[in-house]
C-alpha positions as CSV (number, residue, x, y, z in Angstrom):
1,M,84.0,91.8,99.6
2,T,82.9,95.2,98.5
3,I,82.8,96.2,94.8
4,D,85.4,98.9,95.6
5,H,87.7,96.4,97.2
6,A,87.3,93.9,94.4
7,S,88.0,96.6,91.8
8,A,91.1,97.9,93.7
9,V,92.5,94.3,94.1
10,F,91.9,93.6,90.4
11,D,93.8,96.8,89.4
12,V,96.8,95.9,91.6
13,V,96.8,92.2,90.4
14,A,96.7,93.5,86.8
15,E,99.6,95.9,87.5
16,L,101.7,93.3,89.1
17,L,101.0,90.9,86.2
18,T,102.1,93.6,83.8
19,E,105.4,93.7,85.6
20,L,105.8,90.0,85.1
21,V,104.8,89.8,81.4
22,G,106.0,93.1,80.2
23,D,104.1,95.8,78.4
24,V,100.8,94.2,77.5
25,E,100.0,97.0,75.1
26,V,103.0,96.1,73.1
27,L,101.7,92.5,73.0
28,G,98.4,93.8,71.8
29,L,96.6,92.6,75.0
30,E,94.3,94.2,77.5
31,I,94.2,92.5,80.9
32,T,90.6,92.0,81.9
33,P,89.0,89.6,84.5
34,G,88.5,87.1,81.7
35,T,92.1,87.2,80.5
36,T,93.6,83.7,80.8
37,F,97.2,83.0,82.0
38,H,97.8,80.1,79.6
39,E,96.1,81.0,76.4
40,D,96.0,84.8,76.4
41,L,99.2,85.6,78.2
42,Q,101.1,82.5,77.2
43,L,102.4,81.9,80.7
44,E,103.7,78.6,81.8
45,S,103.5,77.0,85.3
46,I,106.9,78.4,86.2
47,D,105.5,81.9,85.5
48,L,102.7,81.2,87.9
49,V,105.2,80.2,90.6
50,T,107.0,83.5,90.0
51,F,103.7,85.4,90.1
52,A,102.8,83.6,93.4
53,S,106.0,85.1,94.9
54,I,105.2,88.6,93.6
55,L,101.7,88.4,95.1
56,A,102.9,87.2,98.4
57,E,105.5,90.0,98.5
58,H,102.9,92.6,97.8
59,F,99.9,91.3,99.8
60,G,101.5,89.2,102.5
61,A,101.8,85.5,103.4
62,D,98.0,85.1,103.5
63,V,97.9,85.3,99.7
64,N,99.4,81.8,99.1
65,L,98.8,81.2,95.4
66,A,100.7,77.9,95.4
67,E,98.3,76.6,98.0
68,Y,95.3,77.8,96.0
69,L,96.6,76.2,92.8
70,A,97.4,72.9,94.6
71,E,93.7,72.5,95.2
72,K,92.9,72.7,91.5
73,D,93.1,70.1,88.8
74,L,95.2,70.6,85.7
75,D,92.3,71.8,83.5
76,D,91.4,74.4,86.1
77,V,94.9,75.7,86.3
78,I,95.2,75.9,82.5
79,G,91.9,77.8,82.4
80,L,92.8,80.2,85.2
81,T,91.9,83.8,84.6
82,V,93.1,87.1,86.0
83,G,89.7,87.5,87.6
84,D,90.1,84.1,89.4
85,I,93.3,85.3,90.9
86,A,91.9,88.7,91.8
87,R,89.0,87.1,93.6
88,F,91.3,84.8,95.5
89,V,93.5,87.8,96.5
90,G,90.4,89.9,97.4
91,E,89.0,87.1,99.7
92,R,92.4,86.9,101.5
93,T,92.8,90.6,101.9
94,C,89.2,91.7,102.5
95,P,89.0,94.0,105.5
96,R,87.0,92.5,108.3
């Protein structure tokens, strides 16, 4: 995956996430690759399910976040960052 592709994917993932959580600036947050879903954004597992649907709608069926999360243990899911999701999406959407 190229740096340009990774950066573009992160930007889109962050934008889609902003649609889910609302205006992050109002919340006093900046979404970075290290931003965590649980601790920083206060998202619950149901929010990740919703976000999985948003990602699949935007990027297509190859971006199956539920399948990705099913392979992780609970601590990994709790520690999930925006960068982790962006990398996953980037790998699934990387031009061949």
